[in-house]
A tleap script that builds the chain and sets N, CA, C and O, in Angstrom:
source leaprc.protein.ff14SB
mol = sequence {
  NMET VAL LEU LYS THR ASN LYS ARG ASN ILE
  LYS LYS ARG ARG GLY ALA GLN PHE ASN LEU
  ARG LYS LYS GLN CYS ARG PHE CYS LEU GLU
  LYS ILE LYS ARG ILE ASP TYR LYS ASP VAL
  LYS ARG LEU GLU SER PHE ILE ARG GLU ARG
  GLY LYS ILE ILE SER PRO ARG GLY SER GLY
  ASN CYS ALA LYS HIE GLN ARG MET MET ALA
  ARG ALA LEU ARG LYS ALA ARG PHE ILE ALA
  LEU ILE PRO TYR VAL ARG CMET
}
set mol.1.N position { 57.997 -122.933 -114.985 }
set mol.1.CA position { 58.388 -122.054 -113.897 }
set mol.1.C position { 58.237 -122.798 -112.572 }
set mol.1.O position { 57.193 -123.396 -112.308 }
set mol.2.N position { 59.260 -122.763 -111.754 }
set mol.2.CA position { 59.260 -123.462 -110.475 }
set mol.2.C position { 59.187 -122.427 -109.358 }
set mol.2.O position { 59.985 -121.492 -109.296 }
set mol.3.N position { 58.199 -122.624 -108.473 }
set mol.3.CA position { 58.067 -121.741 -107.323 }
set mol.3.C position { 58.765 -122.359 -106.131 }
set mol.3.O position { 58.563 -123.532 -105.818 }
set mol.4.N position { 59.572 -121.580 -105.483 }
set mol.4.CA position { 60.260 -122.064 -104.284 }
set mol.4.C position { 59.522 -121.571 -103.050 }
set mol.4.O position { 59.148 -120.401 -102.961 }
set mol.5.N position { 59.320 -122.467 -102.112 }
set mol.5.CA position { 58.690 -122.091 -100.845 }
set mol.5.C position { 59.579 -122.542 -99.707 }
set mol.5.O position { 60.296 -123.538 -99.808 }
set mol.6.N position { 59.521 -121.823 -98.670 }
set mol.6.CA position { 60.257 -122.172 -97.469 }
set mol.6.C position { 59.377 -123.128 -96.668 }
set mol.6.O position { 58.387 -122.700 -96.076 }
set mol.7.N position { 59.718 -124.395 -96.641 }
set mol.7.CA position { 58.873 -125.422 -96.032 }
set mol.7.C position { 58.747 -125.273 -94.524 }
set mol.7.O position { 57.774 -125.745 -93.936 }
set mol.8.N position { 59.710 -124.627 -93.896 }
set mol.8.CA position { 59.631 -124.464 -92.450 }
set mol.8.C position { 58.563 -123.458 -92.054 }
set mol.8.O position { 57.931 -123.616 -91.009 }
set mol.9.N position { 58.347 -122.432 -92.858 }
set mol.9.CA position { 57.433 -121.358 -92.480 }
set mol.9.C position { 56.039 -121.495 -93.067 }
set mol.9.O position { 55.086 -120.938 -92.521 }
set mol.10.N position { 55.899 -122.225 -94.168 }
set mol.10.CA position { 54.603 -122.333 -94.819 }
set mol.10.C position { 54.205 -123.796 -94.928 }
set mol.10.O position { 55.006 -124.645 -95.319 }
set mol.11.N position { 52.973 -124.076 -94.582 }
set mol.11.CA position { 52.470 -125.440 -94.662 }
set mol.11.C position { 51.215 -125.425 -95.521 }
set mol.11.O position { 50.327 -124.598 -95.315 }
set mol.12.N position { 51.141 -126.339 -96.484 }
set mol.12.CA position { 49.964 -126.412 -97.333 }
set mol.12.C position { 49.016 -127.459 -96.776 }
set mol.12.O position { 49.411 -128.588 -96.486 }
set mol.13.N position { 47.772 -127.067 -96.634 }
set mol.13.CA position { 46.759 -127.991 -96.149 }
set mol.13.C position { 45.482 -127.730 -96.944 }
set mol.13.O position { 44.856 -126.678 -96.812 }
set mol.14.N position { 45.114 -128.690 -97.755 }
set mol.14.CA position { 43.903 -128.595 -98.563 }
set mol.14.C position { 43.851 -127.311 -99.384 }
set mol.14.O position { 42.801 -126.677 -99.489 }
set mol.15.N position { 44.973 -126.935 -99.957 }
set mol.15.CA position { 45.002 -125.781 -100.837 }
set mol.15.C position { 45.245 -124.459 -100.138 }
set mol.15.O position { 45.502 -123.459 -100.809 }
set mol.16.N position { 45.175 -124.414 -98.825 }
set mol.16.CA position { 45.395 -123.160 -98.101 }
set mol.16.C position { 46.817 -123.119 -97.562 }
set mol.16.O position { 47.458 -124.156 -97.392 }
set mol.17.N position { 47.296 -121.928 -97.298 }
set mol.17.CA position { 48.631 -121.773 -96.737 }
set mol.17.C position { 48.523 -121.168 -95.348 }
set mol.17.O position { 47.771 -120.221 -95.121 }
set mol.18.N position { 49.281 -121.727 -94.432 }
set mol.18.CA position { 49.291 -121.255 -93.057 }
set mol.18.C position { 50.721 -120.960 -92.643 }
set mol.18.O position { 51.642 -121.689 -93.012 }
set mol.19.N position { 50.907 -119.903 -91.883 }
set mol.19.CA position { 52.218 -119.628 -91.313 }
set mol.19.C position { 52.357 -120.438 -90.037 }
set mol.19.O position { 51.490 -120.387 -89.165 }
set mol.20.N position { 53.438 -121.178 -89.929 }
set mol.20.CA position { 53.678 -121.973 -88.734 }
set mol.20.C position { 54.592 -121.190 -87.802 }
set mol.20.O position { 55.669 -120.742 -88.195 }
set mol.21.N position { 54.147 -121.036 -86.574 }
set mol.21.CA position { 54.976 -120.392 -85.573 }
set mol.21.C position { 54.844 -121.205 -84.301 }
set mol.21.O position { 53.733 -121.464 -83.839 }
set mol.22.N position { 55.942 -121.599 -83.743 }
set mol.22.CA position { 55.914 -122.429 -82.549 }
set mol.22.C position { 55.405 -121.611 -81.370 }
set mol.22.O position { 55.831 -120.478 -81.148 }
set mol.23.N position { 54.478 -122.212 -80.615 }
set mol.23.CA position { 53.974 -121.554 -79.419 }
set mol.23.C position { 55.068 -121.577 -78.362 }
set mol.23.O position { 55.832 -122.537 -78.263 }
set mol.24.N position { 55.134 -120.521 -77.585 }
set mol.24.CA position { 56.137 -120.455 -76.537 }
set mol.24.C position { 55.466 -120.620 -75.183 }
set mol.24.O position { 54.327 -120.207 -74.965 }
set mol.25.N position { 56.202 -121.228 -74.303 }
set mol.25.CA position { 55.695 -121.486 -72.959 }
set mol.25.C position { 55.503 -120.160 -72.217 }
set mol.25.O position { 56.433 -119.360 -72.113 }
set mol.26.N position { 54.295 -119.934 -71.705 }
set mol.26.CA position { 54.010 -118.697 -70.971 }
set mol.26.C position { 54.847 -118.588 -69.710 }
set mol.26.O position { 55.293 -117.504 -69.333 }
set mol.27.N position { 55.053 -119.721 -69.067 }
set mol.27.CA position { 55.788 -119.727 -67.805 }
set mol.27.C position { 57.279 -119.440 -68.029 }
set mol.27.O position { 57.917 -118.778 -67.210 }
set mol.28.N position { 57.823 -119.936 -69.128 }
set mol.28.CA position { 59.223 -119.657 -69.452 }
set mol.28.C position { 59.410 -118.189 -69.801 }
set mol.28.O position { 60.404 -117.577 -69.411 }
set mol.29.N position { 58.449 -117.616 -70.540 }
set mol.29.CA position { 58.548 -116.209 -70.915 }
set mol.29.C position { 58.481 -115.294 -69.700 }
set mol.29.O position { 59.174 -114.279 -69.638 }
set mol.30.N position { 57.636 -115.662 -68.730 }
set mol.30.CA position { 57.495 -114.861 -67.513 }
set mol.30.C position { 58.509 -115.247 -66.443 }
set mol.30.O position { 58.543 -114.650 -65.367 }
set mol.31.N position { 59.336 -116.248 -66.743 }
set mol.31.CA position { 60.384 -116.745 -65.836 }
set mol.31.C position { 59.803 -117.158 -64.481 }
set mol.31.O position { 60.301 -116.763 -63.426 }
set mol.32.N position { 58.743 -117.959 -64.537 }
set mol.32.CA position { 58.094 -118.455 -63.324 }
set mol.32.C position { 58.755 -119.768 -62.920 }
set mol.32.O position { 58.838 -120.696 -63.724 }
set mol.33.N position { 59.219 -119.848 -61.692 }
set mol.33.CA position { 59.899 -121.046 -61.191 }
set mol.33.C position { 58.911 -122.095 -60.710 }
set mol.33.O position { 59.092 -123.286 -60.965 }
set mol.34.N position { 57.862 -121.657 -60.013 }
set mol.34.CA position { 56.869 -122.576 -59.468 }
set mol.34.C position { 55.477 -122.117 -59.842 }
set mol.34.O position { 55.217 -120.919 -59.955 }
set mol.35.N position { 54.583 -123.074 -60.034 }
set mol.35.CA position { 53.190 -122.778 -60.338 }
set mol.35.C position { 52.387 -123.060 -59.082 }
set mol.35.O position { 52.372 -124.184 -58.580 }
set mol.36.N position { 51.724 -122.036 -58.582 }
set mol.36.CA position { 50.992 -122.145 -57.321 }
set mol.36.C position { 49.592 -122.687 -57.572 }
set mol.36.O position { 48.887 -122.213 -58.464 }
set mol.37.N position { 49.191 -123.678 -56.787 }
set mol.37.CA position { 47.869 -124.280 -56.945 }
set mol.37.C position { 46.759 -123.336 -56.501 }
set mol.37.O position { 45.596 -123.556 -56.840 }
set mol.38.N position { 47.092 -122.291 -55.751 }
set mol.38.CA position { 46.092 -121.341 -55.272 }
set mol.38.C position { 45.790 -120.241 -56.288 }
set mol.38.O position { 44.846 -119.470 -56.110 }
set mol.39.N position { 46.583 -120.168 -57.345 }
set mol.39.CA position { 46.384 -119.177 -58.398 }
set mol.39.C position { 45.344 -119.709 -59.394 }
set mol.39.O position { 45.686 -120.134 -60.497 }
set mol.40.N position { 44.079 -119.677 -58.987 }
set mol.40.CA position { 42.982 -120.288 -59.732 }
set mol.40.C position { 42.791 -119.607 -61.086 }
set mol.40.O position { 42.520 -120.279 -62.081 }
set mol.41.N position { 42.926 -118.315 -61.134 }
set mol.41.CA position { 42.701 -117.575 -62.381 }
set mol.41.C position { 43.669 -118.043 -63.469 }
set mol.41.O position { 43.263 -118.231 -64.616 }
set mol.42.N position { 44.923 -118.229 -63.127 }
set mol.42.CA position { 45.921 -118.687 -64.093 }
set mol.42.C position { 45.661 -120.146 -64.484 }
set mol.42.O position { 45.768 -120.501 -65.658 }
set mol.43.N position { 45.326 -120.976 -63.523 }
set mol.43.CA position { 45.113 -122.397 -63.803 }
set mol.43.C position { 43.881 -122.638 -64.672 }
set mol.43.O position { 43.878 -123.552 -65.496 }
set mol.44.N position { 42.838 -121.830 -64.497 }
set mol.44.CA position { 41.619 -122.032 -65.280 }
set mol.44.C position { 41.823 -121.779 -66.766 }
set mol.44.O position { 41.033 -122.251 -67.583 }
set mol.45.N position { 42.862 -121.047 -67.128 }
set mol.45.CA position { 43.119 -120.814 -68.549 }
set mol.45.C position { 43.670 -122.062 -69.238 }
set mol.45.O position { 43.755 -122.103 -70.466 }
set mol.46.N position { 44.041 -123.072 -68.466 }
set mol.46.CA position { 44.563 -124.329 -69.016 }
set mol.46.C position { 43.555 -125.469 -68.910 }
set mol.46.O position { 43.923 -126.638 -69.029 }
set mol.47.N position { 42.288 -125.134 -68.687 }
set mol.47.CA position { 41.236 -126.140 -68.574 }
set mol.47.C position { 40.180 -125.866 -69.637 }
set mol.47.O position { 39.813 -124.716 -69.875 }
set mol.48.N position { 39.696 -126.921 -70.270 }
set mol.48.CA position { 38.616 -126.786 -71.252 }
set mol.48.C position { 37.290 -126.588 -70.527 }
set mol.48.O position { 37.221 -126.627 -69.299 }
set mol.49.N position { 36.229 -126.371 -71.324 }
set mol.49.CA position { 34.906 -126.095 -70.746 }
set mol.49.C position { 34.426 -127.237 -69.868 }
set mol.49.O position { 33.791 -127.007 -68.839 }
set mol.50.N position { 34.726 -128.464 -70.267 }
set mol.50.CA position { 34.257 -129.644 -69.528 }
set mol.50.C position { 35.176 -130.047 -68.382 }
set mol.50.O position { 34.864 -130.984 -67.646 }
set mol.51.N position { 36.300 -129.359 -68.219 }
set mol.51.CA position { 37.178 -129.640 -67.098 }
set mol.51.C position { 38.433 -130.420 -67.443 }
set mol.51.O position { 39.209 -130.749 -66.546 }
set mol.52.N position { 38.660 -130.731 -68.724 }
set mol.52.CA position { 39.858 -131.479 -69.103 }
set mol.52.C position { 41.054 -130.537 -69.206 }
set mol.52.O position { 40.914 -129.368 -69.567 }
set mol.53.N position { 42.224 -131.065 -68.885 }
set mol.53.CA position { 43.456 -130.293 -68.968 }
set mol.53.C position { 43.867 -130.194 -70.437 }
set mol.53.O position { 43.855 -131.190 -71.161 }
set mol.54.N position { 44.228 -128.988 -70.870 }
set mol.54.CA position { 44.659 -128.771 -72.251 }
set mol.54.C position { 46.054 -129.357 -72.433 }
set mol.54.O position { 46.918 -129.199 -71.571 }
set mol.55.N position { 46.267 -130.027 -73.549 }
set mol.55.CA position { 47.550 -130.673 -73.828 }
set mol.55.C position { 48.645 -129.626 -74.041 }
set mol.55.O position { 48.348 -128.463 -74.314 }
set mol.56.N position { 49.903 -130.037 -73.916 }
set mol.56.CA position { 51.000 -129.089 -74.147 }
set mol.56.C position { 51.021 -128.569 -75.580 }
set mol.56.O position { 51.469 -127.451 -75.832 }
set mol.57.N position { 50.543 -129.366 -76.500 }
set mol.57.CA position { 50.486 -128.928 -77.897 }
set mol.57.C position { 49.482 -127.784 -78.061 }
set mol.57.O position { 49.709 -126.857 -78.839 }
set mol.58.N position { 48.394 -127.857 -77.337 }
set mol.58.CA position { 47.380 -126.811 -77.410 }
set mol.58.C position { 47.731 -125.582 -76.595 }
set mol.58.O position { 47.441 -124.459 -77.009 }
set mol.59.N position { 48.346 -125.777 -75.451 }
set mol.59.CA position { 48.659 -124.659 -74.568 }
set mol.59.C position { 49.999 -124.015 -74.887 }
set mol.59.O position { 50.206 -122.833 -74.611 }
set mol.60.N position { 50.913 -124.793 -75.471 }
set mol.60.CA position { 52.231 -124.260 -75.797 }
set mol.60.C position { 53.226 -124.374 -74.653 }
set mol.60.O position { 54.331 -123.837 -74.741 }
set mol.61.N position { 52.856 -125.056 -73.595 }
set mol.61.CA position { 53.762 -125.208 -72.458 }
set mol.61.C position { 54.896 -126.174 -72.780 }
set mol.61.O position { 54.730 -127.107 -73.566 }
set mol.62.N position { 56.047 -125.936 -72.162 }
set mol.62.CA position { 57.141 -126.900 -72.279 }
set mol.62.C position { 56.816 -128.077 -71.351 }
set mol.62.O position { 55.914 -127.981 -70.518 }
set mol.63.N position { 57.535 -129.165 -71.493 }
set mol.63.CA position { 57.238 -130.386 -70.735 }
set mol.63.C position { 57.349 -130.158 -69.224 }
set mol.63.O position { 56.521 -130.637 -68.450 }
set mol.64.N position { 58.366 -129.431 -68.828 }
set mol.64.CA position { 58.592 -129.175 -67.399 }
set mol.64.C position { 57.415 -128.408 -66.789 }
set mol.64.O position { 56.891 -128.795 -65.745 }
set mol.65.N position { 57.009 -127.330 -67.441 }
set mol.65.CA position { 55.928 -126.519 -66.898 }
set mol.65.C position { 54.567 -127.187 -67.078 }
set mol.65.O position { 53.655 -126.932 -66.292 }
set mol.66.N position { 54.408 -128.030 -68.086 }
set mol.66.CA position { 53.152 -128.765 -68.247 }
set mol.66.C position { 52.954 -129.732 -67.078 }
set mol.66.O position { 51.846 -129.862 -66.557 }
set mol.67.N position { 54.026 -130.407 -66.669 }
set mol.67.CA position { 53.932 -131.312 -65.515 }
set mol.67.C position { 53.602 -130.537 -64.246 }
set mol.67.O position { 52.753 -130.954 -63.458 }
set mol.68.N position { 54.284 -129.396 -64.049 }
set mol.68.CA position { 54.024 -128.579 -62.865 }
set mol.68.C position { 52.590 -128.049 -62.852 }
set mol.68.O position { 51.938 -128.018 -61.808 }
set mol.69.N position { 52.112 -127.634 -64.021 }
set mol.69.CA position { 50.766 -127.099 -64.136 }
set mol.69.C position { 49.725 -128.188 -63.878 }
set mol.69.O position { 48.737 -127.945 -63.186 }
set mol.70.N position { 49.934 -129.375 -64.422 }
set mol.70.CA position { 49.001 -130.480 -64.212 }
set mol.70.C position { 48.956 -130.881 -62.741 }
set mol.70.O position { 47.888 -131.174 -62.204 }
set mol.71.N position { 50.106 -130.895 -62.102 }
set mol.71.CA position { 50.179 -131.234 -60.678 }
set mol.71.C position { 49.432 -130.189 -59.843 }
set mol.71.O position { 48.711 -130.538 -58.908 }
set mol.72.N position { 49.605 -128.913 -60.181 }
set mol.72.CA position { 48.917 -127.839 -59.454 }
set mol.72.C position { 47.404 -127.916 -59.688 }
set mol.72.O position { 46.622 -127.675 -58.768 }
set mol.73.N position { 46.994 -128.248 -60.904 }
set mol.73.CA position { 45.568 -128.389 -61.200 }
set mol.73.C position { 44.945 -129.522 -60.401 }
set mol.73.O position { 43.855 -129.375 -59.848 }
set mol.74.N position { 45.641 -130.656 -60.340 }
set mol.74.CA position { 45.118 -131.791 -59.579 }
set mol.74.C position { 44.977 -131.445 -58.107 }
set mol.74.O position { 44.004 -131.830 -57.460 }
set mol.75.N position { 45.952 -130.717 -57.584 }
set mol.75.CA position { 45.917 -130.317 -56.180 }
set mol.75.C position { 44.769 -129.335 -55.925 }
set mol.75.O position { 44.071 -129.443 -54.917 }
set mol.76.N position { 44.574 -128.373 -56.843 }
set mol.76.CA position { 43.493 -127.392 -56.698 }
set mol.76.C position { 42.131 -128.070 -56.800 }
set mol.76.O position { 41.189 -127.667 -56.117 }
set mol.77.N position { 42.016 -129.081 -57.633 }
set mol.77.CA position { 40.755 -129.828 -57.732 }
set mol.77.C position { 40.481 -130.589 -56.447 }
set mol.77.O position { 39.350 -130.612 -55.961 }
set mol.78.N position { 41.520 -131.212 -55.896 }
set mol.78.CA position { 41.362 -132.003 -54.673 }
set mol.78.C position { 40.902 -131.130 -53.510 }
set mol.78.O position { 40.100 -131.562 -52.682 }
set mol.79.N position { 41.411 -129.903 -53.452 }
set mol.79.CA position { 41.050 -128.984 -52.376 }
set mol.79.C position { 39.752 -128.241 -52.695 }
set mol.79.O position { 39.276 -127.455 -51.876 }
set mol.80.N position { 39.179 -128.477 -53.867 }
set mol.80.CA position { 37.908 -127.907 -54.317 }
set mol.80.C position { 38.010 -126.425 -54.655 }
set mol.80.O position { 37.036 -125.688 -54.506 }
set mol.81.N position { 39.175 -125.984 -55.108 }
set mol.81.CA position { 39.300 -124.622 -55.625 }
set mol.81.C position { 38.801 -124.558 -57.061 }
set mol.81.O position { 38.304 -123.527 -57.514 }
set mol.82.N position { 38.941 -125.688 -57.780 }
set mol.82.CA position { 38.497 -125.802 -59.166 }
set mol.82.C position { 37.619 -127.058 -59.255 }
set mol.82.O position { 37.972 -128.093 -58.689 }
set mol.83.N position { 36.486 -126.980 -59.955 }
set mol.83.CA position { 35.647 -128.185 -60.072 }
set mol.83.C position { 36.276 -129.226 -60.999 }
set mol.83.O position { 37.002 -128.882 -61.932 }
set mol.84.N position { 35.994 -130.485 -60.734 }
set mol.84.CA position { 36.475 -131.559 -61.598 }
set mol.84.C position { 35.805 -131.512 -62.962 }
set mol.84.O position { 36.463 -131.649 -63.993 }
set mol.85.N position { 34.484 -131.317 -62.960 }
set mol.85.CA position { 33.713 -131.310 -64.207 }
set mol.85.C position { 32.765 -130.125 -64.179 }
set mol.85.O position { 32.143 -129.836 -63.157 }
set mol.86.N position { 32.661 -129.443 -65.307 }
set mol.86.CA position { 31.697 -128.344 -65.436 }
set mol.86.C position { 30.586 -128.792 -66.362 }
set mol.86.O position { 30.843 -129.328 -67.440 }
set mol.87.N position { 29.380 -128.576 -65.951 }
set mol.87.CA position { 28.234 -128.961 -66.784 }
set mol.87.C position { 27.521 -127.745 -67.312 }
set mol.87.O position { 26.531 -127.874 -68.033 }
savepdb mol mol.pdb
quit
């Protein structure tokens, strides 16, 4: 007996099955044209505990919005709205 699986939707990893769903860019869904460096609450959701910027793979951002977000984060850090490192 042969079992057929849809390889696009199911991925086998060490005996377990996971549903794969592509993350969608939050900024594209909300149709945001520009990312403001003064919007600290939104920017902090893209920073890890130690202050590193989350990769596009982890955040789900598209390349365009990831660049804009990183640029806004750097600007907010420079102006001291967001700390460089959290201890």
